[in-house]
C-alpha positions, -999 to 999 in steps of 0.1 A, spaced: -275 310 -14 -268 345 -2 -269 359 -37 -304 343 -42 -317 360 -10 -303 394 -23 -321 388 -56 -354 380 -36 -350 411 -15 -346 432 -46 -377 417 -61 -396 423 -29 -386 460 -30 -397 463 -66 -431 446 -61 -437 468 -29 -429 500 -49 -451 489 -77 -480 481 -53 -477 513 -34 -477 535 -66 -505 516 -82 -529 516 -52 -520 552 -43 -528 564 -79 -560 543 -79 -572 559 -46 -564 595 -57 -580 589 -90 -612 575 -74 -614 604 -50 -612 628 -80 -647 614 -90 -674 640 -84 -700 613 -75 -690 580 -62 -711 550 -71 -710 515 -54 -684 501 -78 -660 530 -70 -666 526 -32 -657 488 -34 -627 497 -56 -615 524 -31 -619 500 -2 -599 473 -21 -571 498 -29 -570 510 6 -567 474 20 -540 465 -6 -520 496 3 -523 489 41 -511 453 37 -481 463 15 -470 491 39 -472 470 69 -451 442 52 -426 469 43 -425 482 79 -417 446 90 -389 444 66 -375 478 78 -376 466 114 -361 432 106 -331 447 88 -323 469 118 -298 446 134 -300 464 167 -338 459 168 -353 426 181 -390 423 177 -410 416 209 -439 392 208 -464 420 208 -447 437 179 -450 405 160 -486 401 169 -495 437 160 -477 436 126 -492 402 117 -527 414 128 -525 445 105 -511 424 76 -538 397 79 -564 424 82 -554 440 50 -551 406 33 -586 394 44 -602 428 34 -586 427 0 -600 392 -6 -635 402 6 -638 434 -14 -627 414 -44 -656 391 -38 -679 422 -36 -666 435 -69 -672 402 -87 -707 397 -72 -716 433 -80 -705 430 -116 -725 397 -121 -756 414 -107 -752 443 -132 -749 418 -161 -776 394 -150 -809 399 -168 -797 432 -182 -822 432 -212 -853 425 -191 -842 447 -162 -833 476 -184 -819 505 -164 -834 495 -131 -809 495 -102 -798 463 -85 -795 458 -47 -758 467 -45 -764 500 -65 -776 516 -33 -748 535 -15 -763 525 18 -762 488 7 -726 493 -4 -716 510 29 -732 482 49 -715 454 28 -681 472 31 -686 474 69 -694 437 70 -663 429 51 -642 450 75 -659 433 105 -653 398 92 -616 408 85 -613 421 120 -630 390 135 -605 366 119 -575 389 128 -582 391 165 -568 356 173 -535 368 160 -532 391 191 -537 361 213 -513 337 196 -485 324 219 -456 335 198 -430 306 199 -394 312 190 -384 277 196 -380 271 158 -357 302 155 -322 309 164 -321 328 197 -303 357 182 -328 360 153 -346 393 153 -375 378 131 -410 367 140 -419 331 137 -426 321 101 -460 305 109 -484 325 132 -508 296 131 -482 277 151 -494 245 132 -468 223 114 -476 192 96 -463 171 125 -473 192 155 -505 212 156 -526 218 188 -563 214 184 -571 251 190 -545 262 164 -558 237 139 -594 248 143 -583 285 138 -561 277 108 -586 256 89 -614 281 98 -593 308 85 -585 290 52 -621 279 47 -639 313 54 -612 337 42 -596 318 13 -615 288 -1 -651 303 2 -641 336 -15 -621 317 -41 -653 295 -49 -675 325 -51 -652 345 -74 -647 313 -96 -685 309 -98 -693 345 -106 -665 348 -131 -677 318 -150 -713 331 -150 -700 365 -162 -682 349 -190 -713 329 -200 -734 360 -200 -710 379 -222 -710 350 -247 -747 349 -248 -750 387 -252 -724 386 -281 -744 359 -299 -777 378 -293 -760 409 -307 -749 393 -339 -785 380 -344 -800 414 -339 -776 433 -362 -792 445 -394 -783 465 -425 -808 493 -418 -793 528 -414 -814 534 -382 -800 503 -366 -765 514 -375 -770 548 -362 -785 536 -330 -756 511 -326 -730 538 -331 -746 561 -306 -746 533 -279 -712 519 -287 -690 542 -265 -711 534 -234 -712 496 -242 -676 494 -250 -666 512 -218 -687 489 -197 -674 459 -216 -638 470 -212 -645 473 -174 -660 439 -173 -630 424 -192 -606 441 -166 -626 426 -138 -624 392 -153 -586 396 -157 -584 406 -120 -605 376 -110 -583 352 -130 -552 367 -112 -570 364 -79 -579 327 -85 -544 317 -95 -528 337 -66 -550 323 -38 -552 288 -51 -514 286 -48 -517 301 -13 -541 274 -2 -518 246 -18 -489 262 0 -506 260 35 -521 226 30 -492 208 14 -461 224 28 -446 226 63 -434 262 71 -407 249 94 -391 226 69 -396 249 38 -366 272 38 -381 299 15 -416 300 32 -415 336 41 -404 348 7 -429 325 -11 -458 336 12 -448 373 6 -449 370 -31 -482 351 -31 -500 375 -8 -485 406 -23 -486 399 -60 -524 404 -63 -524 435 -42 -496 451 -62 -509 442 -97 -546 444 -94 -549 482 -91 -533 485 -125 -558 460 -140 -587 477 -125 -574 513 -131 -566 508 -168 -597 488 -174 -620 513 -159 -602 544 -174 -591 554 -138 -554 559 -147 -562 585 -173 -538 614 -169 -565 641 -173 -587 623 -146 -557 620 -123 -550 657 -125 -586 665 -117 -595 680 -150 
């Protein structure tokens, strides 16, 4: 059993390092952009939220493994507050990215090059602020939670495994309302929106591909025109495919999270903390690579500012 926990700890360290490096590179690469657009703003906010969540989780681990340090209730509340803030912000910025890409693809032929609502930098800033406000709103109760160590050994330096204080057998009404409101607004609703927009994006791509095949002709003019437009289209298509990959990762990740919280009791599930960590951190660690590679943001020349 001890060997298994050592392996899990090593895996946690690897995932954290991968996540910190990926999100840091993505942030630096975006900041190298001469003129930020709405998509880059959403992506920048997502990477910042991911990085904040990973760093706070690592800080908790560092404090936990200092045997002389026992966490106070306020330390536990503060760390959980910051972790959940990053988690919710990451989820909401992912929703913005999926909705924005659907807006860009919808009616693209009839709309031509006219901007969509979320193209406005002011709109992007307002939406990003709303996401941060919602994340803050659902984090505030974490500061008011009555941290209960009754389920832990008195000498344990760790925080309680479940900050909802809501097991399958014992769950006060106030805690139950908070837990299920949190899961509904911050997990289930975003999951449904991302699933819906992803499905519609796939449908649009299939329709566009069929229409492209119909319009293709043997004339030289058409061939020349298509060749001239191909770089732009292929770049946008690559970006869209990367977003779809990230959305798929998001759906799998947070579906498992919901199942974990609805079907398992944190106080009777011995590996709860480890499983919850891997679920909440896997998307934040892997997604920057998917977005960065798919949108050509991990290009060495771009990263060096050339």
